[in-house]
N, C-alpha and C positions, 0 to 999 in steps of 0.2 A: 644175684637170682632175686625178680623183682620183691618190693614189699609185701604185696598181697600172695603172691604166691607162698613166699616164706613163713608166712602168718598161714596162710592153708596145708601148709605141709606140717608143719607143726602140733597139730591133732593129735598123734600119737603120746606126743609128747607131757602134750595136757592133761590128757588122761590118766597119763599114771600118775602126775603128780595131783591130780581131784582123788587116787585113790589109798595113796599116802598118806594125803594130810587131813583122811575122810570125812571127804566134800560131797558133794553131789550132782547128780543129773536129772534133767528134766526129762518125763514121758509123755506123752498123751497115744490113746488107739486111735491107728493109721484107720482112716473111715472113708476112704477112697477116695472118688470123685463127689458125696454126698456134701456138695457144697453150701447147701441151707443148712446144716445141723452145726451147731458152735458144738468145739472140743476142751476136752478139760483134761487140764496137761497137772503131771502131779509131781512135787521137789523129794525127793526120793536121795537115802545115802547111797555109795557105792562102797559095799564089802569085799569084793577084790576085783580083780580078773586074773582067767585064764584061759593059756588057751585063746581060744577064739569066743571066750563068752567072759560075759561081765554078772557080778552076779553083785543087787539089790533089795534094799529096803524093799519090803513089800510095800505095797500103795496103802494108804488110810489116812483116817484122822481119826484125835481125839481117843484113841484106842480102839476105833474099827476099823479093819482091812477093809477094803474093796473087792469086788469079785473080776479076777482078771482071767477070763482062759489060759491054756496052755496052748500054744499056735497063734495068738492073736497075735497081729502084723501092727509093729508097733512107730515112731517115731521121738527120735534120742533129742535132746537138745542138752549142748555144754557149753558153755561160759565158763569163761577163764577173765578178768580183769573188763577189756573191751571187746576182746576177740569172744566171736559165737558161733556155732558150729551147728547143722542137723543132719541127722544118717536116719535109715532105717532098721528098725530091727525085727525080730521078733520073741517070744517069751516060749522058752527050752521048759524050764519047771518051776514048779511051786516048790519049795524044802522050807527045812528049819535048817539057818545055822550056827555057828555057835562066837556071838561076837565080844567085843568087852564088857556089852552091860548083860550079858546072857544069851541063850539062844531067840531066837527072834526069825521069824517069818520072813521069807524071806522070794525072789524071781530070780532065777537064771536066767538070763534074756542075751541072743547074737550079738557080739562086739561087731563096732562097724569095718569093714573093708575100706570105704572109703565117705567122705561126710560133705556138704556141701556149707561154705560159708556162707552165714546169712549177710544181707547189705544191712547196713547201721543206716539208711535213710528214711527204715518203716517203722511204725511205733509199735513195739515189743519185739523188734527185729524180727518179723518173718523173713519166712522161704519160699521159693517154690515146689518145697513139699508140701507146704498146705496146711498150717494150722492156722485155723479160725478162733481167735480167743472170744468166748462172749463178754459181752456188755452188763457192767452191772451200776445201774442208782445209787446214788450215796448220798446220806442229809448228815450235815452234824448235828447231833443231838443232844438236846438242852436240857433235859430231862431226863437221865435214866431211864424209871422206874415207870414215865408214863408209855415205852415202850413193850413192856411185860402183857399188857392186854391187846394190842396189837399184833404180838407173838402170838397168842394163846387164838385170837381169832383166825388167825394164819394159819394154827394146826388144825384146827375144824371147819376150815375151808378147803384146807387140802385134800385131809379125809375123808369127808364130804363126796370130791368131785373122786378122787378115787374109788369110792365103795358105788359112786354112779357111773363112771363113767365120762362123766363132762371133763369139758376143760374152760378156764376162763377166758374170757377175752381178752383184749390190750385195756390196756386201764390205768391213768394216770388218777387217782381219788386221791388229796390230795386231807381230806378229812380221812382217811382209813392209814395215815403218820400220827405218830408221835410227836411230840412238840421236838421240833427241827428247824434249820437255818434253811440257805437256798441249798437247790440239790446241783450235784456234777456230775458226770460221767469218768466211768471209767475203764479197763480195760480187763478182767481175769486172767494174769498171769500164771499163775499155778496156786496148785490147793496143798498144804501141807502137815506135818501132824496136829497140828495147834490153831492152824489160820487158812489164810489167804495171801495171796502177792495181789498187788494190783497196780497198774499202769496209770498213772494221773497226766495226760495235757497236759503241758504247760501253761494251756487258759486260767487252769483250775486249782493248780498246786499252792496256790496265796491259801486256799481252805482250809489246808492239811496243819493238823498240831499233832502234837505227843501226847496231850492231857483231852482233850472232847471224846468221848467215844460219839464210833460210826454207824448211822443206820443201815445197814445197805439189800438192796434187793434184789438177789439173783435168779433170775428167769433159765430155766431149765426147761420149759415145755416143746415138746409135747409129754415128754414121759413126765414129769411132774406135773401136774394141768394147773399151777398159778406162782407164781413165781414166787423164792423162800424168801422169809423175812427174819434180819436178826439184829444182833448187836457185835461190833467187834471197836479195837481198838489198836490204835498205833504201833507197833514194835521196835521197826525204826524203818530210817528213808533213803534215799540216795538218789542224786539226778544221774539219767545219762549224756552220754553227747549230744541229744536233740533237746536237752530241758524239759525233755519231759521228767516226773517224779516216780521211781518206784515205792511202793509203799507196803510194807511186809505188815502183814494189820492180821492181831486173834481173836479168833473169835472170843465174846465174853458171856460169860450167860450165868452171871453172877445173879444177878435180878431176878432172871428166871433159868436155876437148872434145868426145869426138866425137856425146856427146848432142846437141848443138846442133843439128844437122842433120836427126834425129831431130824434136827438139823442134817446129821449124821448117815442117818438112816437113806433121806433124800436125795443126798451125795452119790450114795452106795448105790439106790436106784436107778438112779442116769448112768453112772458109770456099768455097772451089770447090762445096760438096755444096749450097750454100744456095740457087743458082739453079734446081739440079733438084729438090730440095724443094719450092719458089715452083711449078714448074709442074707438079708433081702434081698 
């Protein structure tokens, strides 16, 4: 059997291994032909596989669940080592399951009947199923305390715009930043329980280290009327076959605890709007 076909046929075995080892899958709401919209990908634990269904951790962040409707179409992503597959699925039920850590909210989704193997030659290993990862602006944060007034102003700005129904225009106002180093761009690979995964092109990975905090600007317009600003720290990194860096970033609200609920609430707002956009 040719090597490519062999790796494609192994997806069932890999899915079983992920479940046995308490690993995770990634999911995004399938927005169909809406190519103008960015997708948010969640990384979730797999709780079990039974028959034609997979039970997964309910997507969320920092203790808050994201609203995902029963019947929502999904794009699933499964990765083992350098192998990566994507597939279509559907949310079948929302339920509470018993895990080793106690009762947890979960989603039961349709298991794939077939998968598509992703190309290694694309950043983020996307496929023709069409996941559009949003771009993230990142800066090394030279003084963590200097981010607090900027984050507070960000909360006021977004709250005012939501009240008035307005939207901020595209801006790159360096005066509205804390004390930072040179900017670089990354792609938002996924959202997990306490942070985000970023794909950083090889041209910029030299700017990353595990000590410096980073200031992020996440643009979720038009649902969130202005980019969300927050602080994050590098939890772990690895380099892919194309020399791009995957960085797991944990949210850091130590300087500004009130910002936590606001940031997670805006991400939940964006996820919750996807069902309405899909039906429109």
